[in-house]
C-alpha positions as CSV (number, residue, x, y, z in Angstrom):
1,M,47.4,190.5,223.2
2,T,48.4,187.1,221.9
3,I,46.2,184.0,222.2
4,I,48.0,180.6,222.5
5,I,46.0,177.5,221.4
6,D,47.7,174.5,223.1
7,P,46.6,171.0,221.8
8,Q,49.9,169.3,222.7
9,S,48.5,166.8,225.3
10,S,45.0,165.9,224.1
11,G,44.6,167.1,220.5
12,I,41.7,169.3,219.3
13,A,38.0,168.9,218.5
14,G,35.2,171.4,217.8
15,N,33.5,171.0,221.2
16,M,36.8,171.3,223.0
17,I,37.5,174.7,221.2
18,I,34.0,175.9,222.2
19,G,34.4,174.8,225.8
20,A,37.7,176.6,226.1
21,L,36.3,179.8,224.5
22,V,33.4,179.7,226.9
23,D,35.9,179.1,229.8
24,L,37.7,182.2,228.4
25,G,34.6,184.3,228.7
26,A,32.3,183.7,225.7
27,D,28.6,183.8,226.7
28,P,27.4,180.1,226.9
29,N,23.7,181.1,226.4
30,E,24.5,182.9,223.2
31,V,26.7,180.2,221.9
32,K,24.1,177.5,222.7
33,E,21.4,179.5,220.8
34,I,23.6,180.0,217.8
35,M,24.7,176.3,217.6
36,E,21.2,174.9,218.0
37,K,19.6,177.3,215.5
38,S,22.4,176.9,212.9
39,A,22.2,173.1,213.0
40,E,18.4,172.8,212.4
41,D,18.7,172.4,208.6
42,F,21.1,169.5,209.1
43,G,19.4,167.9,212.1
44,K,18.4,169.1,215.5
45,V,20.9,169.2,218.3
46,S,20.9,169.9,222.0
47,V,23.8,171.9,223.4
48,S,24.7,172.3,227.1
49,F,27.7,173.4,229.1
50,E,29.0,172.1,232.3
51,K,32.1,172.4,234.6
52,V,34.0,169.2,234.8
53,T,37.4,168.2,236.3
54,K,39.8,166.2,234.1
55,H,42.6,164.8,236.3
56,G,42.6,167.8,238.5
57,I,42.1,170.4,235.8
58,D,38.9,172.4,236.1
59,S,37.5,172.8,232.6
60,T,34.3,173.5,230.6
61,Y,32.7,170.7,228.6
62,C,30.5,171.5,225.7
63,R,28.0,168.6,225.2
64,V,26.5,168.4,221.7
65,E,23.8,165.7,221.3
66,M,22.3,164.8,218.0
67,L,18.5,164.6,218.3
68,E,17.9,164.1,214.6
69,E,20.0,162.5,211.8
70,K,19.5,163.5,208.2
71,P,21.0,161.9,205.1
72,P,24.3,163.3,204.0
73,V,24.2,165.9,201.2
74,D,26.8,166.8,198.5
75,Y,29.3,169.5,199.0
76,P,27.6,172.2,196.8
77,E,24.2,171.7,198.5
78,F,25.9,171.7,201.9
79,M,27.7,175.0,201.3
80,E,24.5,176.6,199.9
81,K,22.7,175.7,203.1
82,I,25.5,177.3,205.2
83,R,25.4,180.4,202.9
84,N,21.7,180.8,203.6
85,L,21.9,180.6,207.4
86,D,20.7,183.7,209.3
87,L,24.1,184.5,210.8
88,D,26.4,187.5,211.1
89,D,28.2,187.8,207.7
90,E,31.7,187.5,209.3
91,V,30.8,184.4,211.3
92,K,29.3,182.8,208.2
93,E,32.2,183.7,206.0
94,T,34.8,182.3,208.4
95,S,32.7,179.2,209.0
96,M,32.5,178.6,205.2
97,K,36.2,178.9,205.0
98,V,36.5,176.1,207.6
99,F,34.2,173.9,205.6
100,E,36.1,174.7,202.4
101,R,39.3,173.4,204.1
102,I,37.5,170.2,205.0
103,G,36.0,169.9,201.5
104,H,39.3,170.3,199.7
105,A,41.0,167.8,202.1
106,E,38.2,165.2,201.6
107,S,38.2,165.8,197.8
108,K,41.9,165.1,197.6
109,V,41.8,162.0,199.8
110,H,39.0,160.4,197.9
111,G,40.0,161.5,194.4
112,K,36.7,163.3,193.7
113,S,35.9,166.8,192.6
114,L,34.1,169.1,195.1
115,D,30.9,168.7,193.1
116,E,31.0,164.9,193.5
117,L,31.9,165.0,197.2
118,H,29.4,163.9,199.9
119,F,29.8,165.2,203.4
120,H,29.1,162.4,205.9
121,E,30.3,163.0,209.5
122,V,31.5,166.5,208.7
123,G,28.1,167.4,207.3
124,A,26.2,166.1,210.3
125,S,24.4,168.5,212.5
126,D,26.8,168.2,215.5
127,A,29.8,169.0,213.2
128,V,27.9,172.1,211.8
129,A,27.1,173.2,215.4
130,D,30.8,172.7,216.4
131,V,32.2,174.8,213.6
132,I,29.7,177.7,213.8
133,G,29.7,177.6,217.6
134,S,33.5,177.8,217.6
135,I,33.7,180.7,215.1
136,Y,30.9,182.6,216.9
137,A,32.6,182.3,220.3
138,Y,36.0,183.2,218.7
139,R,34.5,186.4,217.2
140,S,32.4,187.3,220.2
141,L,35.7,187.6,222.2
142,N,37.2,189.7,219.4
143,L,40.0,187.2,219.0
144,N,39.9,187.7,215.2
145,S,41.7,191.0,215.9
146,Q,44.4,189.3,218.0
147,K,47.4,187.3,217.1
148,I,46.6,183.5,217.4
149,I,49.5,181.1,217.8
150,G,49.0,177.4,217.6
151,L,51.2,174.8,219.2
152,P,51.8,171.2,217.9
153,I,48.8,168.9,217.9
154,A,48.7,165.5,219.5
155,V,46.8,163.4,217.0
156,G,46.5,160.1,219.0
157,G,47.0,156.7,217.3
158,G,45.3,153.5,216.4
159,R,42.2,153.3,214.2
160,V,38.9,155.0,213.9
161,K,35.6,153.9,212.4
162,T,34.2,156.3,209.8
163,A,31.6,156.3,207.0
164,H,34.4,155.2,204.7
165,G,35.3,152.2,206.9
166,T,38.1,151.8,209.5
167,L,40.9,154.3,209.0
168,P,44.3,154.8,210.6
169,V,44.6,157.7,213.1
170,P,45.1,160.5,212.3
171,A,42.5,160.1,209.6
172,P,43.7,161.0,206.1
173,A,41.5,164.1,205.9
174,V,43.1,165.4,209.2
175,V,46.6,164.9,207.8
176,E,45.6,166.8,204.7
177,I,44.2,169.7,206.7
178,L,47.2,169.9,209.0
179,K,49.9,169.8,206.2
180,D,51.3,173.1,207.3
181,A,51.0,172.5,211.0
182,K,53.1,170.5,213.5
183,I,51.7,167.2,214.7
184,V,52.8,164.4,217.0
185,G,51.4,160.9,217.5
186,G,50.0,159.6,220.8
187,P,50.0,159.8,223.7
188,V,47.0,157.4,223.6
189,D,45.6,154.8,221.3
190,S,42.6,157.0,220.3
191,E,41.6,159.7,217.9
192,L,42.5,163.0,219.4
193,A,42.3,165.4,216.4
194,T,39.0,165.5,214.4
195,P,38.6,167.0,210.9
196,T,36.4,169.8,212.3
197,G,38.8,170.7,215.1
198,A,41.8,170.5,212.8
199,A,40.1,172.8,210.2
200,I,39.0,175.4,212.8
201,Y,42.6,175.4,214.2
202,A,44.1,175.8,210.7
203,E,41.7,178.6,209.8
204,I,42.1,180.8,212.9
205,C,45.8,180.4,213.7
206,D,48.1,183.1,212.3
207,E,51.2,181.1,213.1
208,I,52.3,177.6,214.2
209,R,55.2,177.4,216.7
210,E,57.0,174.6,218.4
211,F,57.1,176.5,221.8
212,I,55.2,179.3,223.5
213,P,57.0,182.6,222.8
214,M,57.9,185.1,225.5
215,I,54.6,186.3,227.0
216,K,52.8,187.4,230.2
217,P,49.9,185.0,230.7
218,N,46.8,186.9,231.8
219,K,44.2,184.1,231.7
220,V,44.1,180.4,231.1
221,A,41.0,178.5,229.9
222,Y,40.4,174.8,229.4
223,G,37.9,173.0,227.1
224,A,37.3,169.4,228.1
225,G,37.1,166.4,225.7
226,K,34.5,163.7,226.0
227,K,36.9,160.8,226.7
228,D,38.8,160.1,229.9
229,F,42.5,159.2,229.7
230,D,45.4,158.8,232.2
231,H,46.1,162.5,231.6
232,P,43.9,165.6,231.5
233,N,41.9,165.4,228.3
234,V,41.7,169.2,227.8
235,L,42.5,171.8,225.2
236,R,44.2,174.8,226.8
237,I,43.9,178.4,225.6
238,I,46.2,181.1,227.0
239,E,45.4,184.8,226.8
240,S,48.5,186.8,227.2
241,S,50.1,190.2,227.1
242,D,53.2,190.5,224.9
243,I,56.6,191.4,226.1
244,T,58.2,191.5,222.6
245,E,57.7,189.4,219.6
246,N,60.4,187.5,217.7
247,D,60.1,187.7,214.0
248,S,62.0,186.1,211.2
249,V,62.4,188.0,207.9
250,D,64.4,187.9,204.7
251,V,66.5,190.9,203.7
252,I,66.9,191.4,199.9
253,E,69.4,193.9,198.6
254,T,70.8,195.1,195.3
255,N,72.8,198.1,194.0
256,I,71.2,200.6,191.6
257,D,73.1,203.1,189.5
258,H,71.0,203.6,186.3
259,L,67.4,204.4,187.4
260,T,66.0,207.8,187.6
261,G,64.3,209.2,190.7
262,E,60.9,208.7,189.2
263,E,61.7,205.0,188.3
264,I,63.0,204.4,191.9
265,G,59.8,205.9,193.3
266,Y,57.7,203.6,191.0
267,L,59.9,200.6,192.1
268,F,59.3,201.6,195.8
269,D,55.5,201.4,195.4
270,R,55.6,198.3,193.2
271,L,57.5,196.4,195.9
272,L,55.1,197.4,198.6
273,D,52.2,196.2,196.4
274,C,54.1,192.9,196.1
275,G,54.1,192.4,199.9
276,A,57.3,194.0,201.1
277,S,57.2,194.7,204.8
278,D,59.6,197.7,204.3
279,V,61.6,199.2,201.5
280,S,64.5,201.7,201.8
281,V,66.8,203.3,199.3
282,T,70.2,204.6,200.5
283,P,72.6,206.8,198.5
284,T,76.1,205.3,198.1
285,I,79.3,205.6,196.0
286,M,79.9,202.5,193.9
287,K,82.9,201.3,192.0
288,K,84.6,203.8,189.6
289,N,83.2,206.5,191.9
290,R,79.7,206.2,190.4
291,Q,76.9,207.5,192.4
292,G,74.2,204.9,193.1
293,S,71.8,203.6,195.6
294,I,71.4,200.5,197.7
295,L,67.9,199.0,197.6
296,K,67.0,197.1,200.7
297,V,63.7,195.2,201.1
298,I,62.4,193.5,204.2
299,S,60.2,190.5,203.3
300,K,58.3,187.7,204.8
301,R,59.4,184.3,203.5
302,A,56.2,183.8,201.6
303,N,56.6,187.0,199.6
304,R,60.4,186.7,198.9
305,D,60.3,185.0,195.5
306,K,57.6,187.4,194.2
307,L,59.7,190.4,195.4
308,V,63.0,189.1,193.9
309,E,61.2,188.6,190.5
310,A,59.8,192.2,190.7
311,I,63.3,193.6,191.4
312,F,64.9,191.7,188.5
313,K,62.1,192.9,186.2
314,E,62.0,196.5,187.2
315,T,65.7,197.2,187.7
316,G,67.4,194.8,185.2
317,S,69.8,193.9,188.1
318,L,72.3,191.2,187.3
319,G,72.5,190.1,191.0
320,I,70.4,190.2,194.1
321,R,71.7,189.5,197.6
322,I,69.4,187.6,200.0
323,S,70.0,187.2,203.7
324,P,67.4,184.6,204.8
325,S,65.8,184.2,208.2
326,V,67.2,187.3,209.8
327,H,65.8,187.5,213.3
328,R,64.5,190.8,214.7
329,G,62.7,191.9,217.8
330,V,59.5,193.8,217.2
331,A,57.2,195.8,219.5
332,K,53.6,194.7,219.8
333,R,51.5,196.9,217.5
334,E,47.8,197.6,217.1
335,F,45.7,200.1,215.1
336,V,42.9,202.2,216.7
337,T,40.7,204.8,215.1
338,E,39.7,208.1,216.7
339,T,37.4,210.9,215.6
340,F,38.5,214.5,215.5
341,N,36.4,217.6,214.8
342,I,38.3,220.1,212.7
343,N,36.7,223.3,211.5
344,G,33.2,221.8,212.3
345,K,33.7,218.5,210.4
346,D,34.4,215.1,211.9
347,Y,37.4,213.1,210.6
348,E,38.5,209.6,211.4
349,V,42.2,209.1,212.1
350,T,43.9,205.8,212.5
351,F,46.8,205.6,214.9
352,K,49.5,202.9,215.0
353,I,50.3,202.2,218.7
354,A,53.3,200.2,219.8
355,Y,53.7,198.4,223.1
356,I,56.6,197.0,225.0
357,N,55.9,195.0,228.2
358,G,52.3,196.3,228.1
359,E,53.4,200.0,228.1
360,T,52.8,202.4,225.2
361,I,56.1,203.5,223.6
362,S,54.7,205.3,220.6
363,K,51.4,206.5,219.1
364,R,51.5,207.9,215.6
365,A,48.8,209.0,213.2
366,E,48.8,207.4,209.8
367,Y,50.2,209.7,207.1
368,E,47.4,209.0,204.6
369,D,44.8,210.1,207.1
370,L,46.7,213.4,207.8
371,K,47.1,214.0,204.1
372,R,43.4,213.4,203.4
373,I,42.4,215.9,206.2
374,A,44.8,218.5,205.0
375,Q,43.6,218.3,201.4
376,D,39.9,218.4,202.4
377,S,40.2,221.2,205.0
378,G,42.8,223.3,203.2
379,L,45.0,223.4,206.3
380,A,48.7,222.8,206.3
381,L,49.8,219.3,207.0
382,R,51.9,220.3,210.0
383,D,48.9,222.2,211.4
384,V,46.7,219.1,211.1
385,K,49.4,217.0,212.8
386,E,49.4,219.4,215.7
387,M,45.6,219.4,216.0
388,I,45.1,215.6,216.3
389,R,47.9,214.9,218.8
């Protein structure tokens, strides 16, 4: 399954994310309880959900009202309060990562260290409720195990009043948070992307694309914004089945004619540790009829330089060939764990399952699990493989 977060028309804010996730199926009563309880140390809030129509689009609005306003605290104290909240560890950890993104952005904009930084709007109770409510709803739907794709964000325009005075839209902290995203101004003279919304988006999105990839939409949810414009002020989230995924990789190659089998085996493991997606070694005949091998490494762009450096270091190669941005089609993959009883003992086995157009095309047990069972049980590896099919 792939989740598309679409802020192209009306930007993104914490309460819009929450509204869309509740529209997608998160329990509004649970989300309300978590938000109100988590915000108490920062000021009481009241949370409610209602169905609204924004220019013909039926959507869910998350209303967060501040009932109490407390003085701003510095960043270290703020993070310590978040750390001490009575929350699920994974919800708390992801929420802290969101606030870290905001903290680093504010620190850079204002030229202060994190220890000197004061959280104003971002440290207010409604912002805390927005972040924690968004992450709780996101995890309650198990979206953390799905691929999340973000589309370009409409950030609005004009000016906005803040604790630091009147600032241009998008606010400097928002621009800093969204440095690796795609943004576009307009379509209205108003702030559309908030720091909390931008930081949540940046944290949970696995990938930012310009367009929606090939998918089969299963469900569409809408979270409403507070303001009314001449267009639907909603954030759209699309839950989809995958047809196939398009991927872009770099292919790194070099010829080897002087390494032993053991050294090639070590190189193989070293490159996987450095982030290679795949490594293969193919025997070949080189010039002057020397026997050699072709080393081929499949790499994500982010890992390419580290892999090239490792190849130079481990092989002493004088030249490495790189084919950048090679496009490939890949099946949708997921991992599931099943338990098998073998000779009276339970063993967990992880399977890699591949799908095309929603249909299973392969289901293979992970080799390391088969090896572990064979070693522990004393059975032959091929017998273990037959028993867990």
